[in-house]
SERO-957589 format. One record per residue: x, y, z of N, C-alpha, C, O in turn; residue number from 0. Coordinates in steps of 0.2 Angstrom, whole numbers, m for minus. Each point is the difference from the previous one (the first is absolute). Layout:
N
ATOM    n_x    n_y    n_z   ca_x   ca_y   ca_z    c_x    c_y    c_z    o_x    o_y    o_z   nr
ATOM      X      Y      Z      X      Y      Z      X      Y      Z      X      Y      Z  NUM
...
This chain:
157
ATOM    n_x    n_y    n_z   ca_x   ca_y   ca_z    c_x    c_y    c_z    o_x    o_y    o_z   nr
ATOM    614   m169   m609      0     m5      5     m6     m4      1     m5      3      0    0
ATOM      6     m9      0     m6     m5      0      0     m4      6      5     m4      1    1
ATOM     m9      4      4      0     m4      5     m4     m7     m1     m5      0     m3    2
ATOM      8     m5      4     m3     m7     m1     m4     m1      6      2      0      6    3
ATOM     m8     m3     m7     m5     m2      6      3     m6      4      4     m4     m3    4
ATOM     m5      4      9      2     m5      5     m6     m3      3     m6      2     m1    5
ATOM      7     m7      5     m6     m3      3     m4      4      4     m6     m1      1    6
ATOM      8      7      2     m4      5      4     m5      3     m5     m6      2      2    7
ATOM      8     m1     m8     m4      3     m5     m6     m5     m2     m6      2     m1    8
ATOM      8     m8      0     m5     m5     m1     m5      0      6     m6     m1     m1    9
ATOM      8      1      7     m4      0      6     m5      6     m1     m6     m1      2   10
ATOM      8      7     m3     m4      6     m1     m6     m1     m6     m5      2      1   11
ATOM      7     m5     m6     m4     m1     m6     m6     m4      2     m5      0     m3   12
ATOM      5     m4      8     m6     m4      3     m5      4      2     m6     m2      1   13
ATOM      7      9      0     m5      5      2     m4      2     m6     m6      3      1   14
ATOM      8     m4     m7     m3      3     m6     m7     m3     m1     m1     m6      0   15
ATOM     m4     11     m1     m7     m3     m1     m5      5      4      2      6      2   16
ATOM     m8     m8     m2     m5      4      3     m2     m3      7     m1     m6      0   17
ATOM      0     10      5     m2     m3      6     m5      4      4     m2      6     m2   18
ATOM     m2     m9      6     m4      4      5      3     m1      7      4     m5      1   19
ATOM     m6      9      3      3      0      7     m5      2      5     m5      4     m1   20
ATOM      6     m7      7     m4      2      6      5      2      5      5     m4      2   21
ATOM     m6     10      1      5      2      5     m3      1      7     m6      1      1   22
ATOM     10      0      4     m2      1      7      5      4      3      6     m2      0   23
ATOM     m8      7      4      5      5      3     m3      1      7     m6      2      1   24
ATOM     11     m3      4     m2      2      7     m1      7      1      3      5     m4   25
ATOM     m8     m3      8     m2      7      1      2      1      7      6      0      2   26
ATOM    m11      1      3      1      1      7      0     m7      4     m4     m4     m2   27
ATOM      8      4      7      0     m6      4     m7     m2      2     m4      5      3   28
ATOM      1    m11     m3     m6     m2      2     m6      1     m5     m5     m2      1   29
ATOM      7      5     m7     m5      1     m5      1     m4     m6      6     m3     m1   30
ATOM    m11      1     m3      1     m4     m5      4      3     m6      1      6      0   31
ATOM      3    m10     m3      5      3     m5     m4      2     m6     m6     m2     m1   32
ATOM      8      7     m3     m3      3     m6      2     m5     m5      5     m3     m1   33
ATOM    m10      1     m4      1     m4     m5     m2      3     m7     m4      5      0   34
ATOM      7     m7     m5     m1      3     m7      1     m5     m5      4     m5      1   35
ATOM     m6      6     m7      2     m4     m6      2      4     m6     m1      6      0   36
ATOM      5     m9     m4      2      4     m6      2     m5     m5     m1     m6      0   37
ATOM      4      9     m5      3     m4     m6      7      3     m2      1      6      1   38
ATOM      3    m11     m4      7      2     m2      1     m3     m7     m1     m6     m1   39
ATOM      5      9     m3      3     m2     m6      7      0      1      3      6      1   40
ATOM      1    m11     m2      7      0      0      3     m2     m7     m2     m5     m3   41
ATOM      6     10      0      3     m1     m6      8     m1      0      3      3      5   42
ATOM     m1     m7     m9      8      0     m1      2      6     m4     m3      2     m5   43
ATOM      9      0      7      4      5     m4      6     m3     m2      5      0      4   44
ATOM     m5     m3    m10      5     m5     m2      1     m6      4     m5     m2      3   45
ATOM     11      0     m2      1     m6      5      2      2      7      1     m4      4   46
ATOM      0     11     m3      3      2      6     m4      3      5      2      1      6   47
ATOM     m8      2     m8     m4      4      5     m7     m2     m1     m3     m3     m5   48
ATOM     m1      4     11     m7     m1      0     m3      7      2      3      4      4   49
ATOM     m9     m2     m7     m4      6      2     m7     m2      2     m3     m3     m4   50
ATOM      1      4     10     m7     m1      2     m4      6      1      3      5      3   51
ATOM     m9     m5     m6     m4      5      1     m7     m2      4     m3     m5     m3   52
ATOM      2      8      8     m6     m2      4     m5      5      2      2      6      0   53
ATOM     m8     m8      1     m6      5      1     m4     m4      6     m1     m6      0   54
ATOM     m1     11      4     m5     m3      6     m3      6      3      1      6     m2   55
ATOM     m6     m7      6     m4      6      4      2     m1      7     m2     m6      3   56
ATOM      4     11      0      1      0      8     m2      7      3      1      5     m4   57
ATOM     m4     m6      9     m3      7      4     m4      3     m5     m1      6      0   58
ATOM     m3    m10     m4     m5      3     m5      3      4     m6     m4      3     m4   59
ATOM     11     m4      3      3      4     m5      3     m6     m5      4     m4      3   60
ATOM     m4      5     m9      3     m4     m5      8      2      0      2      6      0   61
ATOM      2    m11      0      7      1      0      4     m4     m5     m3     m6     m3   62
ATOM      8      8      0      4     m4     m4      8      1      2      2      4      3   63
ATOM      1    m10     m5      7      0      2      4     m3     m6     m3     m4     m4   64
ATOM     10      5      4      4     m4     m5      6     m2      4      3      3      4   65
ATOM     m1     m9     m6      6     m4      3      5     m1     m5     m2     m3     m5   66
ATOM      8      4      6      5     m3     m5      5     m4      4      2      2      6   67
ATOM      0     m8     m8      5     m4      3      4     m3     m5     m2     m3     m5   68
ATOM      9      3      6      5     m4     m4      5     m3      5      0      1      6   69
ATOM      5     m4     m9      6     m3      3      6      3     m3      1      0     m6   70
ATOM      3      3     10      7      3     m2      5     m5      1      2     m1      6   71
ATOM      0     m3    m11      6     m5      1      6      3      3      3     m3      4   72
ATOM     m1      9     m6      6      3      3     m1      1      8      5     m1      3   73
ATOM    m10      3     m1     m1      2      7     m2     m7      4      1      0      6   74
ATOM     m4     m5    m10     m2     m6      3     m7      1      4     m1     m3      5   75
ATOM     m3      9     m7     m5      2      4     m6      1     m5      1      2     m6   76
ATOM     m7     m3      9     m6      3     m4     m1      7      1      2      3      6   77
ATOM     m4      1    m11     m1      7      1     m7      1     m3     m3     m3     m4   78
ATOM      0      9      6     m6      2     m3     m3      6      3      4      4      4   79
ATOM    m10     m3     m5     m4      6      3     m7     m1      0     m3     m4     m3   80
ATOM     m1      8      7     m7      0      1     m2      7      0      2      4      4   81
ATOM     m7     m2     m8     m4      6      1     m7     m1      0     m3     m5     m3   82
ATOM     m1     10      7     m7     m1      0     m3      7      0      3      5      1   83
ATOM     m9     m6     m4     m4      7     m1     m2      3      7     m2      6     m1   84
ATOM      3     m9      6     m2      3      7      6      4      3     m1      3      5   85
ATOM      7     m3     m8      6      3      3      5      2     m5      0     m3     m5   86
ATOM      3      9      7      6      2     m5      6     m3      1      5      1     m3   87
ATOM     m4     m6      8      6     m3      2      1     m6     m5     m4     m4     m1   88
ATOM     10      4     m1      2     m6     m4      4     m5      4      6      2      3   89
ATOM     m8     m8     m2      4     m5      4      5     m3     m5     m2     m2     m5   90
ATOM      8      2      7      6     m3     m3      2     m7      3      2      1      6   91
ATOM     m3     m6     m9      2     m7      3      7     m2     m1      3      1     m5   92
ATOM     m1     m5     10      6     m4      0     m2     m6      3     m3      0      5   93
ATOM      5     m6     m8     m3     m6      3      4     m7     m2      5      1     m4   94
ATOM     m7     m6      6      3     m7      0     m6     m5      0     m5      1      3   95
ATOM      7     m7     m5     m4     m6      1      2     m4      6      6     m1      1   96
ATOM    m10      0      4      1     m4      6     m5     m5      1     m6      2      1   97
ATOM      8     m8     m1     m5     m6      2     m6      0     m5     m5     m1      2   98
ATOM      7      3     m9     m6      0     m5     m4      6      0     m5      0     m3   99
ATOM      7      5      7     m4      6      1      4      6     m3      6      0      2  100
ATOM     m9      5     m6      4      6     m2     m1      5      6     m6      2      1  101
ATOM     11      0      2      0      5      5      2      7     m3      6      0     m3  102
ATOM    m10      5      2      2      6     m3     m1      6      6     m5      0      3  103
ATOM     11      3     m2      0      5      6      0      7     m4      3      1     m5  104
ATOM     m6      4      9      0      7     m2     m1      4      6     m3     m2      5  105
ATOM      6      8     m6     m1      5      6     m7      4     m2     m1      1     m6  106
ATOM     m3      0     11     m6      4     m1     m2      3      6      3     m1      6  107
ATOM     m8      6     m6     m3      3      5     m4     m4      5     m4     m4     m2  108
ATOM      6      4      8     m3     m4      5     m8      1      1     m2      6      0  109
ATOM     m2    m11      0     m7      1      1     m2      2      8     m5      3      1  110
ATOM     10     m5      3     m1      1      7      2      7      3     m3      3      4  111
ATOM      9     m1     m7      3      6      1      1      4     m6      5      1     m3  112
ATOM    m11      3      1      0      4     m6      6      5      0      1      3      5  113
ATOM      2     m2    m11      6      4      0      7     m3      1      5      3     m1  114
ATOM     m5     m9      3      6     m4      1      0     m6     m5     m5     m2     m2  115
ATOM     11      1      0      2     m6     m5      1     m6      4      3      0      6  116
ATOM     m5     m6     m9      2     m6      3      1     m5     m6     m1      2     m6  117
ATOM      3     m8      8      1     m5     m5     m7     m5     m1     m3     m1      5  118
ATOM      2     m1    m11     m6     m4     m2      3     m6     m3      5      0     m4  119
ATOM     m9     m6      4      2     m6     m3     m6     m2     m4     m6     m1      4  120
ATOM      6      0    m10     m6     m3     m4      3     m7     m2      5     m1     m3  121
ATOM     m9     m4      5      2     m7      0     m5     m4     m4     m6      0      1  122
ATOM      9     m3     m7     m5     m4     m4      3     m7     m1      5     m1     m1  123
ATOM    m10     m4      2      1     m7     m1     m4     m2     m6     m6      1      0  124
ATOM      9     m5     m4     m4     m3     m6     m2     m7      3      4     m4      0  125
ATOM    m10      4      2     m3     m7      3      0     m5     m6      1     m6      1  126
ATOM     m3      8     m7     m1     m4     m6      0      5     m6      1      6      1  127
ATOM     m1     m9     m7      0      5     m6     m7      4      0      0      5     m4  128
ATOM     m5     m7      8     m6      4      0     m2      3      7     m5      3      0  129
ATOM     10     m3      4     m1      4      7      6      3      2      5     m3      1  130
ATOM     m6      9      1      6      4      4     m3      2      6     m6      2      1  131
ATOM     10     m1      4     m1      2      7      5      6      2      6     m1     m1  132
ATOM     m9      7      3      4      6      1     m2      2      7     m5     m1      3  133
ATOM     11      3      1     m1      3      6      4      6      1      6      0     m3  134
ATOM     m8      5      6      4      6      1      1      1      7     m4     m1      5  135
ATOM     11      3     m3      2      1      6      3      7      1      3      3     m5  136
ATOM     m3      0     11      3      6      2      4     m1      6     m2     m3      5  137
ATOM      8      6     m5      5      0      6     m2      5      4     m1      6     m1  138
ATOM     m1     m8      8     m2      5      5      6      4      3      6     m2     m2  139
ATOM     m7      6      7      5      4      3      5     m4      4      5      2      1  140
ATOM     m7     m8      1      4     m5      3      4     m4     m4      4     m5      2  141
ATOM     m5      5     m9      4     m4     m5     m4     m6     m1      3     m4     m4  142
ATOM     m9      3      6     m3     m6     m1     m5      0     m6     m2      6     m2  143
ATOM      2    m11     m2     m4      0     m6     m7     m2      1     m1     m6      4  144
ATOM     m4     10     m5     m7     m1      1     m4     m1     m6      0      5     m5  145
ATOM     m4    m10      4     m4     m1     m6     m6      4      0     m3      0      6  146
ATOM      1      4    m11     m6      4      0     m5     m2     m5     m5      3      0  147
ATOM      8     m7     m5     m5     m1     m6      2     m7     m3      6     m2      0  148
ATOM    m11     m1     m3      1     m6     m4     m5      0     m6     m6      3      1  149
ATOM      8     m6     m6     m4     m1     m6      1     m6     m3      6     m3      0  150
ATOM    m11      0     m3      0     m6     m4     m2      1     m7     m5      3     m1  151
ATOM     10     m5     m4     m2      1     m7     m1     m6     m3      3     m6      2  152
ATOM     m8      6     m6     m2     m6     m4      0      1     m8     m3      5     m2  153
ATOM      6     m9     m1      1      1     m8     m7     m1     m3     m4     m5      2  154
ATOM      3     10     m7     m7     m1     m4      2     m2     m7     m4     m3     m4  155
ATOM     10      5      2      3     m2     m7      7      0      0      3     m1     m5  156
């Protein structure tokens, strides 16, 4: 079976390259957000998938993560995963393009109520071929989406 690439695959291939990033995450109300920097390399796996590998330092510890994203034409949805060196949990994505942004949803453990699961949204906008903007949201107990993180990626090659 050979899947033919479609326009969503071409959209993803725009991520391929080397990037640096600066992130910001809310901590406690009234306190300054935590900031960090890192680097990411995104590679194509054929015409259908991308794999991103990133490194950064947060809380004084070096961290690494891997992202996979593709588009499944049969489902009409983006699919993927995220793993990080700081957790044994594997995030499994299901998503779509909306208003030029890639919205990837995954179930994960709540930061607010440890031990309970909730939904997360990782949203990426390609501002240009050299800049991506990312924001992460978590659904709270009332069903409201709350942003807790933002990252700006800049292409280096």
